[in-house]
TIFIRO-47172 format. One record per atom (N, C-alpha, C): chain; atom name; x, y, z. Coordinates in Angstrom, 2 decimals, decimal comma. Layout:
N
REC  unit  site       xx       yy       zz
REC     A    CA        X        Y        Z
...
% end
This chain:
101
REC  unit  site       xx       yy       zz
REC     A     N     0,74    -1,07     0,09
REC     A    CA     0,16    -0,02     0,23
REC     A     C     0,38     1,08    -0,21
REC     A     N     0,43     2,30    -0,76
REC     A    CA     1,43     3,45    -0,66
REC     A     C     1,24     4,40     0,46
REC     A     N     2,26     4,88     0,96
REC     A    CA     2,01     5,88     1,91
REC     A     C     2,15     7,32     1,65
REC     A     N     1,75     7,91     2,40
REC     A    CA     1,72     9,35     1,94
REC     A     C     2,48    10,14     3,32
REC     A     N     3,51    10,71     2,85
REC     A    CA     3,74    11,46     4,27
REC     A     C     3,55    12,95     3,86
REC     A     N     3,05    13,04     5,31
REC     A    CA     2,77    14,00     5,96
REC     A     C     3,69    14,98     7,20
REC     A     N     3,41    16,30     7,53
REC     A    CA     4,48    16,73     8,19
REC     A     C     3,46    16,43     9,65
REC     A     N     4,45    15,89    10,64
REC     A    CA     3,83    15,72    12,06
REC     A     C     1,98    16,92    12,32
REC     A     N     1,63    16,17    13,06
REC     A    CA    -0,01    16,91    13,23
REC     A     C     0,79    18,39    14,01
REC     A     N     1,54    19,05    14,86
REC     A    CA     1,74    19,60    14,97
REC     A     C     2,73    21,24    14,12
REC     A     N     3,17    20,56    12,95
REC     A    CA     2,89    21,22    11,90
REC     A     C     2,16    21,84    11,22
REC     A     N     0,68    21,42    11,18
REC     A    CA     0,06    21,43    10,39
REC     A     C    -0,88    22,96    10,37
REC     A     N    -0,89    23,47    12,03
REC     A    CA    -1,29    24,73    12,05
REC     A     C    -0,38    25,76    10,50
REC     A     N     0,34    25,39    10,24
REC     A    CA     1,50    26,26     9,39
REC     A     C     0,70    26,32     8,15
REC     A     N    -0,42    25,33     7,87
REC     A    CA    -1,21    25,61     6,75
REC     A     C    -2,66    26,05     7,30
REC     A     N    -3,04    26,30     8,09
REC     A    CA    -4,29    26,85     8,47
REC     A     C    -4,75    27,81     7,80
REC     A     N    -5,65    27,72     7,24
REC     A    CA    -6,26    29,59     5,78
REC     A     C    -7,02    30,05     6,45
REC     A     N    -7,35    29,60     7,91
REC     A    CA    -8,05    30,52     9,15
REC     A     C    -7,53    30,46    10,35
REC     A     N    -7,91    31,40    11,15
REC     A    CA    -8,22    31,51    12,61
REC     A     C    -8,52    30,89    13,16
REC     A     N    -8,51    29,99    14,35
REC     A    CA    -9,72    29,57    15,38
REC     A     C    -9,78    30,16    15,79
REC     A     N   -10,94    29,96    16,70
REC     A    CA   -11,39    30,96    17,78
REC     A     C   -11,50    30,80    19,11
REC     A     N   -11,04    31,55    20,26
REC     A    CA   -11,15    30,26    21,36
REC     A     C   -12,50    29,64    21,67
REC     A     N   -13,56    30,22    21,58
REC     A    CA   -14,47    28,79    21,07
REC     A     C   -14,30    27,32    20,47
REC     A     N   -14,04    27,67    19,63
REC     A    CA   -13,72    26,65    18,64
REC     A     C   -12,63    25,71    19,12
REC     A     N   -11,98    26,49    19,48
REC     A    CA   -10,08    25,51    20,11
REC     A     C   -10,45    25,22    21,70
REC     A     N   -11,39    24,95    22,22
REC     A    CA   -11,80    24,29    23,46
REC     A     C   -12,04    22,81    22,72
REC     A     N   -13,05    22,64    21,47
REC     A    CA   -12,83    21,60    21,13
REC     A     C   -11,74    20,40    20,33
REC     A     N   -11,70    21,80    19,65
REC     A    CA   -10,30    21,11    19,00
REC     A     C    -8,95    20,46    19,39
REC     A     N    -9,11    21,48    20,64
REC     A    CA    -7,28    21,00    21,88
REC     A     C    -8,06    19,45    22,73
REC     A     N    -9,66    18,38    22,41
REC     A    CA    -9,87    17,66    22,73
REC     A     C    -9,10    16,07    22,45
REC     A     N    -9,22    15,46    23,07
REC     A    CA    -8,38    13,81    22,51
REC     A     C    -9,26    13,52    21,87
REC     A     N   -10,54    13,42    21,93
REC     A    CA   -12,07    13,07    21,31
REC     A     C   -11,69    13,00    19,91
REC     A     N   -11,16    14,45    19,31
REC     A    CA   -11,28    15,01    18,58
REC     A     C   -10,04    14,82    17,63
REC     A     N    -9,07    15,12    18,75
REC     A    CA    -7,09    14,64    17,92
REC     A     C    -7,21    13,08    17,62
REC     A     N    -8,14    12,65    18,19
REC     A    CA    -8,20    10,93    17,91
REC     A     C    -8,81    10,81    17,08
REC     A     N    -9,89    10,71    16,75
REC     A    CA   -10,86    11,63    15,43
REC     A     C   -10,34    11,74    14,61
REC     A     N    -9,53    12,86    14,40
REC     A    CA    -9,00    13,83    13,51
REC     A     C    -7,79    12,62    12,29
REC     A     N    -7,23    11,91    13,52
REC     A    CA    -6,38    11,13    13,36
REC     A     C    -6,87    10,16    12,47
REC     A     N    -7,73     9,35    12,52
REC     A    CA    -8,14     8,24    12,00
REC     A     C    -9,01     8,37    10,89
REC     A     N    -9,40     9,27    11,06
REC     A    CA   -10,69     9,90     9,41
REC     A     C    -8,94    10,05     8,45
REC     A     N    -7,85    11,22     8,68
REC     A    CA    -6,83    11,53     8,02
REC     A     C    -6,41     9,72     7,59
REC     A     N    -5,78     9,03     8,45
REC     A    CA    -5,87     7,64     7,70
REC     A     C    -6,40     6,80     7,17
REC     A     N    -7,61     7,05     7,28
REC     A    CA    -8,83     6,39     6,43
REC     A     C    -9,28     6,93     5,05
REC     A     N    -8,70     8,42     5,06
REC     A    CA    -9,32     8,97     3,85
REC     A     C    -7,83     9,81     3,65
REC     A     N    -6,45     9,92     3,19
REC     A    CA    -5,45     9,96     2,59
REC     A     C    -5,22    10,93     2,03
REC     A     N    -6,42    10,73     0,91
REC     A    CA    -6,63    11,84     0,27
REC     A     C    -7,22    12,90    -0,03
REC     A     N    -7,46    13,87    -0,70
REC     A    CA    -8,22    15,01    -0,43
REC     A     C    -9,18    14,39    -1,19
REC     A     N   -10,69    14,24    -0,78
REC     A    CA   -11,38    14,30    -1,32
REC     A     C   -12,36    15,00    -2,35
REC     A     N   -11,96    16,39    -2,67
REC     A    CA   -12,57    16,86    -3,31
REC     A     C   -11,03    17,35    -4,70
REC     A     N    -9,83    17,15    -4,44
REC     A    CA    -9,61    16,94    -5,81
REC     A     C    -9,44    15,11    -6,34
REC     A     N   -10,03    14,38    -5,70
REC     A    CA   -10,10    13,19    -6,20
REC     A     C   -11,39    12,94    -7,09
REC     A     N   -12,21    13,76    -6,29
REC     A    CA   -13,66    14,41    -7,58
REC     A     C   -12,93    14,65    -8,92
REC     A     N   -11,97    15,42    -8,69
REC     A    CA   -11,81    15,87   -10,50
REC     A     C   -10,21    14,97   -10,73
REC     A     N   -10,37    13,84    -9,96
REC     A    CA    -9,05    12,82   -11,04
REC     A     C    -7,84    13,38   -10,60
REC     A     N    -7,76    13,43    -9,25
REC     A    CA    -6,38    14,70    -8,99
REC     A     C    -6,00    14,19    -7,65
REC     A     N    -5,01    13,60    -7,48
REC     A    CA    -4,38    12,97    -6,52
REC     A     C    -3,31    13,83    -5,58
REC     A     N    -3,89    14,34    -4,38
REC     A    CA    -3,28    15,06    -3,35
REC     A     C    -3,42    14,91    -2,09
REC     A     N    -2,26    14,47    -1,55
REC     A    CA    -2,42    14,28    -0,12
REC     A     C    -3,53    15,66     0,78
REC     A     N    -3,78    14,62     1,91
REC     A    CA    -5,69    15,58     2,76
REC     A     C    -4,23    16,06     4,27
REC     A     N    -4,70    17,42     4,03
REC     A    CA    -3,66    17,99     5,31
REC     A     C    -4,94    18,13     6,26
REC     A     N    -5,96    18,65     5,83
REC     A    CA    -7,10    18,95     6,69
REC     A     C    -8,25    18,15     6,88
REC     A     N    -9,55    18,61     7,89
REC     A    CA   -10,18    17,41     8,14
REC     A     C   -11,40    18,40     8,11
REC     A     N   -12,49    19,35     7,28
REC     A    CA   -12,85    20,08     7,28
REC     A     C   -14,16    19,15     8,03
REC     A     N   -15,54    19,90     8,18
REC     A    CA   -16,67    19,69     8,78
REC     A     C   -17,64    20,22     7,92
REC     A     N   -18,39    19,68     7,37
REC     A    CA   -19,45    19,89     6,13
REC     A     C   -20,08    20,80     6,44
REC     A     N   -20,17    20,34     8,02
REC     A    CA   -21,78    21,57     8,55
REC     A     C   -21,02    21,89     9,89
REC     A     N   -20,54    23,05     9,94
REC     A    CA   -20,06    23,38    10,79
REC     A     C   -20,76    23,17    12,32
REC     A     N   -19,75    22,75    13,29
REC     A    CA   -19,90    22,31    14,10
REC     A     C   -20,50    23,61    15,67
REC     A     N   -20,14    25,12    15,46
REC     A    CA   -20,15    25,67    16,03
REC     A     C   -22,02    26,71    16,18
REC     A     N   -22,00    26,32    14,84
REC     A    CA   -23,74    26,52    14,66
REC     A     C   -24,27    25,89    15,45
REC     A     N   -23,89    24,69    15,64
REC     A    CA   -25,28    24,00    16,68
REC     A     C   -25,72    24,52    18,01
REC     A     N   -26,94    24,75    18,26
REC     A    CA   -27,82    25,45    19,77
REC     A     C   -27,29    25,09    20,90
REC     A     N   -26,78    23,69    21,17
REC     A    CA   -27,12    23,37    22,49
REC     A     C   -25,23    22,59    22,33
REC     A     N   -24,47    22,52    23,43
REC     A    CA   -23,31    21,74    23,37
REC     A     C   -23,28    20,31    22,90
REC     A     N   -24,58    20,05    23,21
REC     A    CA   -24,68    18,26    22,65
REC     A     C   -24,92    18,46    21,05
REC     A     N   -25,53    19,24    20,31
REC     A    CA   -25,39    19,49    19,25
REC     A     C   -23,67    19,33    18,57
REC     A     N   -23,29    20,16    19,12
REC     A    CA   -21,68    21,16    18,39
REC     A     C   -21,48    19,27    19,05
REC     A     N   -20,97    18,85    20,19
REC     A    CA   -20,55    18,10    19,64
REC     A     C   -20,30    16,56    18,75
REC     A     N   -21,75    16,63    19,03
REC     A    CA   -22,60    15,51    17,42
REC     A     C   -21,68    15,78    16,37
REC     A     N   -22,16    17,27    16,16
REC     A    CA   -21,92    17,98    14,56
REC     A     C   -19,82    17,75    14,89
REC     A     N   -19,22    18,19    15,94
REC     A    CA   -17,80    17,52    15,58
REC     A     C   -17,19    16,38    15,58
REC     A     N   -17,89    15,84    16,12
REC     A    CA   -17,49    14,15    16,65
REC     A     C   -17,85    12,88    15,28
REC     A     N   -19,00    13,69    14,18
REC     A    CA   -19,64    12,30    13,35
REC     A     C   -19,02    12,51    12,26
REC     A     N   -18,27    11,41    12,09
REC     A    CA   -17,82    11,18    10,82
REC     A     C   -18,15    11,29     9,46
REC     A     N   -19,55    10,96     9,40
REC     A    CA   -20,33    11,72     7,86
REC     A     C   -20,08    13,51     8,04
REC     A     N   -20,02    14,07     9,28
REC     A    CA   -19,56    15,39     8,66
REC     A     C   -17,90    15,97     8,84
REC     A     N   -17,79    14,94     8,26
REC     A    CA   -16,05    15,42     8,01
REC     A     C   -15,86    15,08     6,39
REC     A     N   -15,01    15,93     5,88
REC     A    CA   -14,16    15,54     4,85
REC     A     C   -12,91    15,87     4,85
REC     A     N   -11,98    14,77     4,35
REC     A    CA   -10,66    15,06     4,39
REC     A     C   -10,11    16,15     2,65
REC     A     N    -9,82    17,26     3,24
REC     A    CA    -9,15    18,03     2,33
REC     A     C    -7,39    18,47     2,12
REC     A     N    -7,19    18,69     1,11
REC     A    CA    -5,70    19,36     1,02
REC     A     C    -5,93    20,64     1,29
REC     A     N    -4,50    22,12     1,54
REC     A    CA    -4,81    23,02     1,60
REC     A     C    -5,38    24,12     1,03
REC     A     N    -5,53    23,77     0,15
REC     A    CA    -6,37    24,82    -1,35
REC     A     C    -7,69    24,52    -1,12
REC     A     N    -8,11    23,14    -1,16
REC     A    CA    -9,33    22,39    -0,98
REC     A     C   -10,11    23,28    -0,08
REC     A     N    -9,31    22,92     1,53
REC     A    CA   -10,05    23,77     2,29
REC     A     C    -9,58    25,18     2,99
REC     A     N    -9,17    25,45     1,98
REC     A    CA    -9,05    27,15     1,83
REC     A     C    -9,84    27,55     1,11
REC     A     N   -10,54    26,95     0,06
REC     A    CA   -11,21    27,55    -0,69
REC     A     C   -12,88    27,26    -0,04
REC     A     N   -12,78    26,57     0,70
REC     A    CA   -13,92    26,07     1,42
REC     A     C   -14,79    27,31     2,60
REC     A     N   -13,39    27,88     3,17
REC     A    CA   -13,48    28,57     3,83
REC     A     C   -13,62    30,20     3,25
REC     A     N   -13,64    30,37     2,10
REC     A    CA   -13,49    31,22     1,73
REC     A     C   -15,11    31,76     1,38
REC     A     N   -15,69    30,60     0,94
REC     A    CA   -16,97    30,45     0,65
REC     A     C   -18,59    31,29     1,68
% end
């Protein structure tokens, strides 16, 4: 099986196209999110948007299709944050374009 070289997780902040808020950071700093993110990237090593166009690029970001902070209750936010069906593995460029929309 081919291996995709990635920067260590501690360096992924260098590629972040947006600044996280204090509110979102409290969720992103949890062990449950970090574990899910790592597992999702291992299962989806390629950018899902690029693959739709037959382009092969490594994924470096996990994008929430539905923004988890839009949840009304804390329970709903956690549900959106940790739902694998709400996630998408993206390269830097695709993630940046999603957040510009």
